[in-house]
C-alpha positions as CSV (number, residue, x, y, z in Angstrom):
1,M,76.9,-40.4,83.3
2,A,79.7,-42.2,81.4
3,N,80.3,-45.9,82.3
4,T,83.7,-46.8,81.0
5,A,87.0,-45.3,82.2
6,S,87.7,-43.9,78.8
7,S,84.4,-42.3,78.5
8,R,84.7,-40.7,82.0
9,K,88.1,-39.4,81.0
10,S,86.6,-38.1,77.7
11,A,83.9,-36.3,79.7
12,R,86.5,-34.7,82.0
13,T,88.6,-33.6,79.0
14,S,85.6,-32.2,77.2
15,E,84.7,-30.1,80.2
16,I,88.2,-28.7,80.5
17,R,88.2,-27.8,76.8
18,R,84.7,-26.3,77.0
19,Q,85.8,-24.0,79.8
20,R,89.0,-23.0,78.0
21,N,87.1,-22.3,74.8
22,A,84.5,-20.2,76.6
23,S,87.2,-18.2,78.4
24,M,89.0,-17.5,75.1
25,T,85.8,-16.6,73.3
26,S,84.9,-14.2,76.1
27,T,88.3,-12.6,76.1
28,M,88.0,-12.1,72.3
29,R,84.5,-10.6,72.5
30,T,85.6,-8.2,75.2
31,A,88.5,-7.1,73.0
32,I,86.1,-6.6,70.0
33,K,83.8,-4.5,72.2
34,N,86.7,-2.3,73.4
35,V,87.4,-1.4,69.7
36,K,83.8,-0.7,69.0
37,K,83.6,1.6,72.1
38,A,86.7,3.5,71.0
39,V,85.4,3.9,67.5
40,A,82.0,5.1,68.9
41,T,83.8,7.8,71.0
42,G,85.8,8.9,67.9
43,D,89.2,8.6,69.6
44,K,91.4,7.4,66.8
45,G,94.5,6.7,69.0
46,A,92.5,4.6,71.4
47,A,90.8,2.8,68.6
48,A,94.1,1.9,66.9
49,A,95.6,0.7,70.2
50,A,92.5,-1.4,70.9
51,L,92.5,-2.7,67.3
52,T,96.1,-4.0,67.7
53,A,95.3,-5.7,71.0
54,S,92.1,-7.2,69.6
55,M,93.7,-8.6,66.5
56,S,96.2,-10.4,68.6
57,K,93.4,-12.0,70.7
58,I,91.4,-12.9,67.6
59,D,94.4,-14.5,65.9
60,R,95.2,-16.5,69.1
61,T,91.6,-17.7,69.4
62,A,91.6,-18.8,65.7
63,A,95.0,-20.5,66.1
64,K,93.7,-22.6,69.0
65,G,90.7,-23.6,66.8
66,V,88.1,-22.0,69.0
67,I,86.8,-20.1,66.0
68,H,87.3,-20.6,62.3
69,R,90.1,-18.7,60.6
70,N,87.7,-17.1,58.1
71,S,85.5,-15.9,61.0
72,A,88.6,-14.4,62.6
73,A,89.6,-12.7,59.3
74,R,86.0,-11.3,59.0
75,H,86.1,-9.9,62.5
76,K,89.6,-8.3,62.0
77,S,88.5,-6.8,58.6
78,R,85.4,-5.2,59.9
79,L,87.2,-3.8,63.0
80,A,90.0,-2.4,60.8
81,Q,87.4,-0.9,58.5
82,A,85.7,0.8,61.4
83,V,88.9,2.3,62.7
84,K,89.9,3.4,59.2
85,S,86.6,5.2,58.8
86,L,87.7,7.6,61.7
87,D,90.1,9.3,59.3
88,K,87.3,10.7,57.2
């Protein structure tokens, strides 16, 4: 356990950040899964709606620094490509 006051505070702050990051990551992953489920069922309308919602969550997660912006762009690109493939 931390000994000094500053290191105890740092440990508390780190735990709060860890929980917030885990929550945001979980929310983002759920949104991604929702898009993948909609694409698997072949419902273009539901997939497009889920894509819009998931892009917002992915952007928010990247803006907070939980994931890298390139990782966010990659997720969004792959999801958009999957939804677009329903047109064919």
